[in-house]
VOPAGU-2260 file (C-alpha; in pm, 1 decimal, decimal comma):
REM VOPAGU-2260
SITE   aa  ch    i         X         Y         Z
SITE  MET   A    0   -4424,2    -323,4    2202,2
SITE  VAL   A    1   -4170,9    -185,9    2451,5
SITE  LYS   A    2   -4017,8    -447,1    2680,9
SITE  ASN   A    3   -3965,9    -381,1    3048,4
SITE  PHE   A    4   -3610,8    -487,7    3137,1
SITE  LYS   A    5   -3654,7    -446,0    3517,0
SITE  ASN   A    6   -3706,4    -820,9    3563,2
SITE  TYR   A    7   -3394,7    -913,2    3366,3
SITE  SER   A    8   -3049,4    -953,9    3515,2
SITE  PHE   A    9   -2723,1    -913,0    3327,0
SITE  LYS   A   10   -2378,8   -1043,7    3404,2
SITE  ILE   A   11   -2065,5    -870,2    3280,3
SITE  ARG   A   12   -1770,1   -1095,8    3217,3
SITE  GLU   A   13   -1421,2    -970,8    3136,0
SITE  ILE   A   14   -1232,4   -1205,8    2904,7
SITE  ILE   A   15    -857,4   -1160,8    2898,5
SITE  THR   A   16    -676,7   -1325,2    2609,0
SITE  ASN   A   17    -301,4   -1347,1    2613,1
SITE  LEU   A   18    -177,2   -1297,9    2261,2
SITE  LYS   A   19     156,4   -1428,4    2146,7
SITE  LYS   A   20     359,3   -1261,2    1873,9
SITE  ARG   A   21     495,4   -1498,6    1611,8
SITE  ASN   A   22     706,3   -1439,4    1301,1
SITE  ILE   A   23     592,1   -1594,0     972,9
SITE  TYR   A   24     814,3   -1657,5     671,2
SITE  ALA   A   25     669,5   -1695,1     322,1
SITE  GLU   A   26     809,2   -1702,7     -27,4
SITE  GLY   A   27     666,4   -1761,5    -370,8
SITE  ARG   A   28     688,6   -1714,1    -745,5
SITE  ILE   A   29     461,5   -1469,1    -923,9
SITE  ALA   A   30     258,4   -1647,3   -1192,0
SITE  GLN   A   31     -13,9   -1389,0   -1262,5
SITE  SER   A   32      -1,0   -1109,8   -1006,5
SITE  LEU   A   33     171,9   -1038,7    -676,4
SITE  TYR   A   34    -164,2   -1021,9    -497,6
SITE  LYS   A   35    -285,0   -1360,7    -625,4
SITE  SER   A   36      49,5   -1529,5    -553,5
SITE  ALA   A   37      54,3   -1388,6    -198,5
SITE  VAL   A   38    -306,3   -1496,1    -133,1
SITE  ASN   A   39    -214,8   -1847,3    -247,3
SITE  LYS   A   40      50,8   -1848,6      26,9
SITE  ASN   A   41    -217,3   -1755,2     286,3
SITE  ILE   A   42     -59,4   -1416,1     350,5
SITE  PRO   A   43    -317,6   -1188,3     522,2
SITE  PRO   A   44    -465,0    -907,1     304,4
SITE  SER   A   45    -336,4    -638,1     544,2
SITE  ILE   A   46      19,9    -766,7     497,2
SITE  ILE   A   47     -23,0    -779,0     117,3
SITE  VAL   A   48    -139,3    -416,0     113,7
SITE  GLU   A   49     158,3    -314,3     330,1
SITE  PHE   A   50     396,6    -510,9     104,8
SITE  ALA   A   51     254,3    -325,6    -196,8
SITE  ARG   A   52     289,9       7,4     -15,0
SITE  ILE   A   53     658,8     -59,2      55,1
SITE  TYR   A   54     734,4    -129,2    -310,8
SITE  GLY   A   55     484,7     118,8    -453,2
SITE  PHE   A   56     742,3     395,4    -415,8
SITE  GLN   A   57     965,2     252,8    -686,5
SITE  ILE   A   58     789,6     -38,0    -860,4
SITE  ASP   A   59     529,3     -13,8   -1137,2
SITE  PHE   A   60     330,5    -330,2   -1060,9
SITE  GLN   A   61     208,6    -351,2   -1420,2
SITE  ARG   A   62     532,1    -308,0   -1613,6
SITE  ASP   A   63     812,0    -402,2   -1373,3
SITE  ILE   A   64     690,8    -744,0   -1255,7
SITE  GLN   A   65     743,6   -1036,8   -1493,7
SITE  LYS   A   66     621,9   -1395,7   -1477,7
SITE  ASN   A   67     838,1   -1608,5   -1244,6
SITE  ASP   A   68     970,1   -1310,4   -1049,5
SITE  SER   A   69     964,1   -1399,6    -680,1
SITE  PHE   A   70     914,9   -1259,7    -331,8
SITE  GLN   A   71    1023,3   -1334,1      25,0
SITE  ILE   A   72     864,7   -1192,3     336,8
SITE  ILE   A   73     885,4   -1215,6     715,4
SITE  TYR   A   74     591,4   -1063,1     901,9
SITE  GLU   A   75     445,0   -1063,4    1253,2
SITE  ILE   A   76     113,1   -1210,2    1365,8
SITE  PHE   A   77     -59,0   -1204,9    1705,0
SITE  GLU   A   78    -242,3   -1523,8    1801,3
SITE  ASP   A   79    -401,8   -1685,2    2106,1
SITE  GLU   A   80    -323,9   -2021,4    2262,8
SITE  ASN   A   81    -546,9   -2191,6    2003,1
SITE  LYS   A   82    -340,1   -2045,6    1716,9
SITE  LYS   A   83    -624,9   -1813,0    1617,7
SITE  VAL   A   84    -480,3   -1498,9    1455,1
SITE  PHE   A   85    -622,0   -1176,9    1601,8
SITE  ASN   A   86    -402,4    -922,6    1426,4
SITE  THR   A   87     -94,5    -870,0    1211,6
SITE  GLY   A   88     213,0    -667,5    1293,9
SITE  ASN   A   89     509,9    -531,0    1104,2
SITE  ILE   A   90     678,7    -666,2     794,8
SITE  LEU   A   91    1029,9    -731,1     927,5
SITE  TYR   A   92    1182,1    -824,5     593,4
SITE  ALA   A   93    1068,9    -802,6     232,7
SITE  ASP   A   94    1236,8    -886,5     -94,0
SITE  LEU   A   95    1082,6    -855,0    -438,9
SITE  ASN   A   96    1319,2   -1029,2    -679,3
SITE  LEU   A   97    1271,5    -878,3   -1025,0
SITE  SER   A   98    1456,0   -1029,0   -1324,5
SITE  ASN   A   99    1694,9   -1201,0   -1080,1
SITE  GLU   A  100    1771,3    -872,5    -903,7
SITE  SER   A  101    1709,8    -853,2    -529,5
SITE  ASN   A  102    1522,9    -553,4    -383,8
SITE  ALA   A  103    1543,6    -626,2     -11,2
SITE  PHE   A  104    1411,5    -399,4     265,7
SITE  TYR   A  105    1446,2    -424,5     643,8
SITE  TYR   A  106    1219,7    -286,4     914,9
SITE  PHE   A  107    1390,5     -46,4    1156,6
SITE  LYS   A  108    1272,6     184,5    1435,3
SITE  ASP   A  109    1511,9     464,9    1529,2
SITE  LYS   A  110    1572,4     630,2    1867,8
SITE  LYS   A  111    1289,7     877,5    1802,7
SITE  LYS   A  112    1053,3     580,7    1756,5
SITE  GLU   A  113    1017,1     666,1    1387,1
SITE  GLU   A  114     975,4     342,8    1194,5
SITE  GLY   A  115    1018,7     246,5     833,8
SITE  HIS   A  116    1184,9      15,4     582,9
SITE  TYR   A  117    1540,0      60,7     458,5
SITE  ASP   A  118    1753,9     -98,7     188,2
SITE  LEU   A  119    2094,2    -264,4     235,8
SITE  ASN   A  120    2262,8      76,2     244,1
SITE  GLY   A  121    2036,0     223,4     510,5
SITE  LYS   A  122    1832,1     428,6     261,6
SITE  SER   A  123    1461,0     469,8     333,5
SITE  VAL   A  124    1217,0     325,3      82,5
SITE  LYS   A  125     985,3     617,6     147,6
SITE  LYS   A  126     973,9     887,7    -117,3
SITE  ALA   A  127     757,0    1192,3    -169,0
SITE  LEU   A  128     494,9    1009,0    -373,9
SITE  MET   A  129     424,5     648,9    -463,1
SITE  LYS   A  130     458,1     568,1    -831,9
SITE  THR   A  131     158,1     334,2    -829,4
SITE  PRO   A  132    -105,6     381,9    -553,2
SITE  ILE   A  133    -275,0      49,1    -626,9
SITE  ASN   A  134    -166,2    -314,9    -622,6
SITE  GLY   A  135    -221,5    -569,3    -897,6
SITE  ALA   A  136    -356,3    -321,2   -1151,9
SITE  ARG   A  137    -300,1    -300,6   -1526,4
SITE  LEU   A  138    -196,5      27,6   -1687,4
SITE  SER   A  139    -490,8      76,8   -1922,2
SITE  SER   A  140    -439,3     432,7   -2043,1
SITE  SER   A  141    -128,1     646,9   -2010,4
SITE  PHE   A  142     -81,2    1022,4   -1983,6
SITE  GLY   A  143    -117,4    1215,6   -2313,5
SITE  MET   A  144    -341,4    1262,7   -2616,0
SITE  ARG   A  145    -595,1     987,1   -2682,1
SITE  LYS   A  146    -937,3     922,0   -2831,9
SITE  HIS   A  147   -1182,0     957,2   -2544,0
SITE  PRO   A  148   -1362,1     621,4   -2495,7
SITE  ILE   A  149   -1699,8     790,6   -2432,5
SITE  ASP   A  150   -1686,9    1131,2   -2605,2
SITE  GLY   A  151   -1526,2     979,5   -2916,5
SITE  PHE   A  152   -1286,4    1265,1   -3001,3
SITE  ASN   A  153    -915,8    1324,7   -2935,8
SITE  LYS   A  154    -855,9    1478,1   -2597,8
SITE  MET   A  155    -563,6    1527,7   -2361,1
SITE  HIS   A  156    -566,2    1259,4   -2092,0
SITE  LYS   A  157    -415,1    1436,3   -1792,5
SITE  GLY   A  158    -370,2    1130,8   -1574,8
SITE  THR   A  159    -290,0     760,1   -1568,4
SITE  ASP   A  160    -558,3     489,7   -1568,7
SITE  PHE   A  161    -511,3     159,1   -1386,8
SITE  ALA   A  162    -766,0    -113,4   -1465,6
SITE  ALA   A  163    -847,1    -330,7   -1163,5
SITE  PRO   A  164   -1142,2    -525,2   -1020,8
SITE  LYS   A  165   -1411,4    -324,1    -845,6
SITE  GLY   A  166   -1331,1    -291,1    -475,5
SITE  THR   A  167    -951,6    -303,9    -512,6
SITE  PRO   A  168    -802,1     -80,3    -237,7
SITE  VAL   A  169    -659,3     256,6    -347,9
SITE  MET   A  170    -381,4     405,6    -133,0
SITE  ALA   A  171    -276,7     762,4     -62,3
SITE  SER   A  172      45,8     805,0    -259,3
SITE  GLY   A  173     195,4    1037,9       0,7
SITE  ASP   A  174     139,3    1205,2     337,5
SITE  GLY   A  175    -100,5    1497,9     316,5
SITE  ILE   A  176    -440,7    1648,7     385,0
SITE  ILE   A  177    -758,8    1548,0     203,2
SITE  ILE   A  178    -901,0    1864,4      47,1
SITE  LYS   A  179   -1185,6    1688,6    -133,6
SITE  ALA   A  180   -1371,1    1358,6     -96,7
SITE  ALA   A  181   -1689,7    1396,4    -294,5
SITE  TRP   A  182   -1858,6    1365,1    -633,4
SITE  CYS   A  183   -1645,8    1516,7    -911,1
SITE  GLY   A  184   -1880,0    1507,8   -1210,6
SITE  GLY   A  185   -1718,7    1301,9   -1487,7
SITE  GLY   A  186   -1461,3    1177,0   -1235,7
SITE  GLY   A  187   -1734,9    1021,5   -1021,3
SITE  ASN   A  188   -1638,6     970,9    -658,5
SITE  CYS   A  189   -1295,0    1124,9    -619,5
SITE  VAL   A  190   -1039,7    1212,2    -354,1
SITE  LYS   A  191    -792,6    1499,1    -380,8
SITE  ILE   A  192    -493,6    1516,9    -146,5
SITE  LYS   A  193    -262,2    1814,3     -96,0
SITE  HIS   A  194      80,7    1675,6      -3,6
SITE  ASN   A  195     278,1    1998,9      29,5
SITE  SER   A  196     314,0    2338,6    -139,2
SITE  ILE   A  197     423,6    2167,2    -463,0
SITE  TYR   A  198     235,9    1836,8    -506,9
SITE  SER   A  199    -128,4    1728,2    -503,6
SITE  THR   A  200    -287,5    1404,4    -626,5
SITE  ILE   A  201    -635,1    1302,1    -746,7
SITE  TYR   A  202    -797,2     956,2    -737,3
SITE  ALA   A  203   -1115,3     927,0    -947,8
SITE  HIS   A  204   -1401,4     686,8   -1039,1
SITE  LEU   A  205   -1397,3     528,5    -690,3
SITE  SER   A  206   -1680,1     288,8    -603,1
SITE  LYS   A  207   -1675,2     421,4    -246,8
SITE  PHE   A  208   -1458,3     608,9       1,5
SITE  SER   A  209   -1281,7     452,3     298,6
SITE  GLY   A  210   -1369,2     559,7     651,9
SITE  ILE   A  211   -1082,5     809,5     670,0
SITE  SER   A  212   -1168,8     991,3     346,5
SITE  ARG   A  213   -1322,6    1318,6     446,3
SITE  LYS   A  214   -1224,4    1679,9     387,1
SITE  GLY   A  215    -962,1    1809,1     630,4
SITE  LYS   A  216    -844,8    1461,6     736,7
SITE  ARG   A  217    -468,5    1411,6     748,6
SITE  VAL   A  218    -357,7    1084,4     587,7
SITE  LYS   A  219     -35,8     884,8     582,1
SITE  GLN   A  220     135,4     744,4     277,5
SITE  GLY   A  221      -9,8     400,8     198,4
SITE  GLN   A  222    -337,7     441,0     388,3
SITE  VAL   A  223    -642,8     314,7     199,8
SITE  ILE   A  224    -855,8     613,8      93,0
SITE  GLY   A  225   -1107,6     439,8    -131,7
SITE  TYR   A  226   -1185,7     150,5    -361,2
SITE  VAL   A  227   -1176,5     104,6    -737,5
SITE  GLY   A  228   -1505,5     160,5    -915,7
SITE  SER   A  229   -1661,0     291,4   -1236,2
SITE  THR   A  230   -1848,9     599,0   -1117,4
SITE  GLY   A  231   -1882,2     908,7   -1337,9
SITE  LYS   A  232   -1774,5     896,2   -1703,8
SITE  SER   A  233   -1623,7     549,8   -1713,9
SITE  THR   A  234   -1645,4     239,7   -1933,3
SITE  GLY   A  235   -1532,1      -4,1   -1663,7
SITE  PRO   A  236   -1373,6     -31,6   -1317,5
SITE  HIS   A  237   -1043,0     151,3   -1300,3
SITE  LEU   A  238    -851,4     415,8   -1105,4
SITE  HIS   A  239    -781,2     748,4   -1276,9
SITE  TYR   A  240    -473,8     888,3   -1099,5
SITE  GLU   A  241    -342,1    1242,3   -1139,7
SITE  VAL   A  242     -33,1    1414,9   -1006,4
SITE  ILE   A  243     -34,8    1794,2    -993,8
SITE  LYS   A  244     294,5    1982,5    -958,4
SITE  ASN   A  245     277,0    2359,2    -898,3
SITE  GLY   A  246     -76,9    2362,7   -1035,8
SITE  LYS   A  247       8,4    2169,9   -1355,5
SITE  LYS   A  248     -95,4    1808,7   -1420,8
SITE  ILE   A  249     207,4    1595,0   -1504,7
SITE  ASN   A  250     283,7    1233,6   -1600,1
SITE  SER   A  251     305,3    1039,1   -1272,7
SITE  GLN   A  252     497,5     753,5   -1436,4
SITE  THR   A  253     791,8     969,4   -1545,9
SITE  LEU   A  254     804,5    1177,9   -1228,1
SITE  LYS   A  255    1150,6    1187,8   -1070,4
SITE  LEU   A  256    1088,7    1141,5    -701,6
SITE  PRO   A  257    1322,9    1269,7    -430,4
SITE  SER   A  258    1500,8    1005,3    -223,7
SITE  GLY   A  259    1408,3     940,4     135,5
SITE  LYS   A  260    1602,6     947,0     459,0
SITE  ILE   A  261    1950,7     789,1     480,0
SITE  LEU   A  262    2058,9     646,9     816,9
SITE  LYS   A  263    2388,4     783,0     947,3
SITE  GLY   A  264    2611,0     764,6    1253,6
SITE  THR   A  265    2472,5     573,4    1551,6
SITE  GLU   A  266    2143,4     502,5    1374,3
SITE  ARG   A  267    2329,6     336,2    1087,4
SITE  LYS   A  268    2524,4     114,9    1331,3
SITE  LEU   A  269    2202,2      12,9    1508,5
SITE  PHE   A  270    2041,1     -59,5    1172,7
SITE  GLU   A  271    2332,4    -284,6    1068,8
SITE  ILE   A  272    2291,1    -485,9    1391,4
SITE  LYS   A  273    1915,7    -515,4    1330,1
SITE  LYS   A  274    1977,2    -621,7     968,2
SITE  ILE   A  275    2218,7    -897,2    1076,1
SITE  LYS   A  276    1962,2   -1028,3    1328,6
SITE  ILE   A  277    1690,4   -1037,3    1062,0
SITE  ASP   A  278    1922,6   -1215,2     816,8
SITE  VAL   A  279    1999,2   -1477,5    1081,5
SITE  LEU   A  280    1627,0   -1513,2    1156,9
SITE  LYS   A  281    1552,0   -1559,9     786,6
SITE  SER   A  282    1822,8   -1826,2     748,1
SITE  GLU   A  283    1691,9   -2017,8    1051,2
SITE  MET   A  284    1332,1   -2000,7     926,4
SITE  ILE   A  285    1428,2   -2120,6     576,4
SITE  ALA   A  286    1626,9   -2408,0     731,1
SITE  GLY   A  287    1325,0   -2500,2     946,0
SITE  LEU   A  288    1507,5   -2437,2    1272,7
SITE  ILE   A  289    1229,8   -2204,6    1394,8
């Protein structure tokens, strides 16, 4: 039955909510995984993913993080007058303390409005490719010869496998263009990204693609392109990750990545001022003055 709406009246109301930006400080010790420890501190998932992206350029989350390592973080949230959080903002400060060694990064936006995270010496965390494009995963099979778990014979494993729960977000390990987001036979649902004339990467056995994963789409480093699954020839949920250099598949875990941008001149001076302000903010938040 088709209803006749001529006898109905509708009222349009515009609701304007003034959102207030607030900085949040959190710290914690890692008992099992960074993700679980951060969730226990009520850190929003979007901030956890961004935190993992920042450190994914240089940290192997499986092998580099030990029990009782710790983290500190200052991030932005946007909330209404009732303290309801509507969105998250930037991570202003992050430190992943590994084996009592600080790895601090500061958020900075330069005069060209290009933003990123930099270490104490003004060196960008961003590199050509992330070492691990997934957070909280276990390295389950490394690059090299192995007995294939399904076929049963020795075969060259031309990638790195990371075991993780189904649905774990998988990130693009570098800026580039998606040249494939489709079924790849034994690789199941897979995404292939061309980063430049030298490097490409492949992400296989995905349970599903993210909304941005389609052929021809340009992606940024750290954007979620899919989710861990067990599609294709697979014995359990995991990410099969491949790095291709000049057409040859190489070991992603031993890849020597080029360093990122280093701030100089006026930009470096502005960064030092910003860093001091963030350090003061952190000290005040730890002391409970804010």
